[in-house]
C-alpha positions, 0 to 999 in steps of 0.5 A: 568482500567480507560479509560484515561489509556486505551487510553494512552496504545493504543497510546503507542501500536500505537507508537511501531507498524508497526516498520521497519528499515530505513536508509534514510534521513526523509525530510518532503514532501510538495506535490507529484505531480511530473510527473514521468520520464518513459523510452520508453521500459516501457509497458504502464500499468506500466505508470499508477503508477503516483506517481513514480519519474521514471519507467524504464525496462531492460527487466526483471524487472520494476524499480519503484522509489518513495518517498513514500509520499502520494498526498492526505491529511493526519493527519500525515503531519506537520500542515504547510503542505498544505496537512495536514488534521485535521481529526476527524471522523470514519476510516476504519472499522467504528472505531473513529480515534485516531492518532498515534504519527508518521509523514510522511517522504519522503524516497527513494524507488526503487522497482524492479518487474518482467516484466513477472511474473510467479507462484512460485514453493515455495511461499514466505511469505510477509515480514514486510514493503513494499511488493508492490507499488500503483499507487501514489507511496505509498507502500503496506504493509501486513496484520500484525502490527508486527511479527504475530501481527493482525492489530487490535490495529492499524486500529484506527490510519488509516487516512481519506484515510486509510493509516498511517506512521510507527515510521520511516516516512513510509506512507503505506497502509495495506487495501484499499487505499480509495483515489485511489478507490473514487477519482483517479480511481474506486473500480474495477481499477488497484491499484498497483503491489505486488513485485511478479509483479502480479497486485492488483485490488480493491474490485469490479469486473464486478459490484460485490463485491469481497469477500475472498471466491472468492480468493485463499489462496494468496488473488487472481484469475486469469481472464481477466481484462481491462488492461490484456485482455488475463487474468492474476493472480491478487490480490484483496483488500477486507474489511476483513483480510487479506486484500491485500495479503494472505499466501505469494506471488503468484509469485517470488518477486523482491526487494525493497530497501530505 
């Protein structure tokens, strides 16, 4: 098989992968720098989700609304957009970047996560699509490109900051959100929350790299963090599969709609 045919097959696979249903209009975003509207009842830790359009609480759930568009440059913005990035180089895992045919589109995400998360009796698997929200309002996706399909064929399409859009325009992170860990915060910082309400932290803790051997089946552990000085269960993003989440949610997930 010639290199040209292999390359065309790769692009066809990327076009079909990460496919999610969406009924939301897909307007082209410009920038994502709006200060979120935050109600007085929201605990301070959730106010770190600076990419939300609004954050409210009813005492049981935190409701986070976001358009899901990244606030950083990406090759998947339109060339006329100020955030368009004419990127060519290496991406996650040292792979040479190969752009997929999709484009970023704004969505209308509504994440509802428990304000007081608890370990679940039955641990539900994470679905395809959004499984949580990052600080800049971009959703986290799990470790699969499709039903039981590893990310192997998609990694080449991760942009400069290690995200990419699905065919329906949903920009998302399967792995470390590099813009957050290298520019906005640090590799040991809070990066967001999964739908079960438990926080997601970067690949470092107490000055050391976290590897999968230090985490449980759900890709987390319990310890003190700067945001939760009394200790809390939390996930860690690592640079090897399953990246963000392992064998399902540690807690009982809330909901996400768009």
